[in-house]
Every structure is written in C-alpha cells, then in structure tokens.
C-alpha positions as CSV (number, residue, x, y, z in Angstrom):
1,X,65.6,158.9,2.7
2,X,63.9,160.8,-0.1
3,X,60.8,162.8,0.6
4,X,59.0,161.6,-2.6
5,X,58.8,158.2,-4.2
6,X,60.7,157.7,-7.5
7,X,58.9,158.5,-10.7
8,X,59.4,156.3,-13.7
9,X,61.5,158.0,-16.4
10,X,59.6,159.1,-19.5
11,X,61.3,157.5,-22.5
12,X,58.5,157.8,-25.1
13,X,57.4,161.0,-26.6
14,X,54.5,161.6,-29.0
15,X,55.3,164.2,-31.6
16,X,52.4,163.5,-33.8
17,X,52.2,161.8,-37.1
18,X,53.8,164.4,-39.4
19,X,57.6,164.7,-39.8
20,X,59.4,168.0,-39.7
21,X,60.2,169.5,-43.1
22,X,64.0,169.0,-43.7
23,X,64.4,172.7,-44.3
24,X,63.2,173.5,-40.7
25,X,65.8,171.3,-39.0
26,X,68.6,173.8,-39.6
27,X,66.5,176.7,-38.2
28,X,65.7,174.7,-35.1
29,X,69.4,173.8,-34.5
30,X,70.5,177.4,-35.2
31,X,68.0,178.6,-32.6
32,X,69.2,176.1,-30.0
33,X,72.8,177.0,-30.6
34,X,72.1,180.7,-30.5
35,X,70.2,180.4,-27.3
36,X,72.9,178.3,-25.7
37,X,75.5,180.8,-26.8
38,X,73.5,183.7,-25.4
39,X,73.3,181.9,-22.1
40,X,77.0,181.3,-22.0
41,X,76.9,177.6,-22.1
42,X,79.1,177.3,-25.2
43,X,82.3,178.9,-23.9
44,X,84.5,177.6,-26.7
45,X,82.4,179.3,-29.4
46,X,82.8,183.0,-30.1
47,X,80.5,185.5,-31.8
48,X,82.9,185.5,-34.7
49,X,82.5,181.7,-34.9
50,X,78.8,182.0,-35.2
51,X,79.1,184.7,-37.8
52,X,81.5,182.5,-39.8
53,X,79.3,179.4,-39.6
54,X,76.2,181.4,-40.7
55,X,78.1,182.9,-43.6
56,X,79.3,179.4,-44.6
57,X,75.7,178.0,-44.4
58,X,74.4,180.9,-46.5
59,X,77.0,180.4,-49.2
60,X,76.0,176.8,-49.6
C-alpha cells in the first residue's frame, strides 16, 4: 500500500504565447547536451565528438 494517494499526471504545460526564436533552439539543445555530457549520462559521446560537432555547426 502506498503512503500517498496518486496524483494525476501533468500533461499540459503553459509556455506563454510567444514562440522561441529559431536561432535559440540550437543554443538550448547544445546546453542540454553539454550538461548531460558533463554529468556522464552520454557515455557514447566523447569530448572529441562534441568538438567535432561544434566545428561542423560553426562551418555551416
């Protein structure tokens, strides 16, 4: 038996009425990937991989 009653899952989120600028999406994803890498949750990605991907992004 659980000590607390179940809570309904939150499936709707309010992010406001303004969309993110397309140029900010890459920055957000890079930040998420870097944070995950720093925490060791991406074991198949090396520091060299991140550097290569960033260089590829920068070159277009």
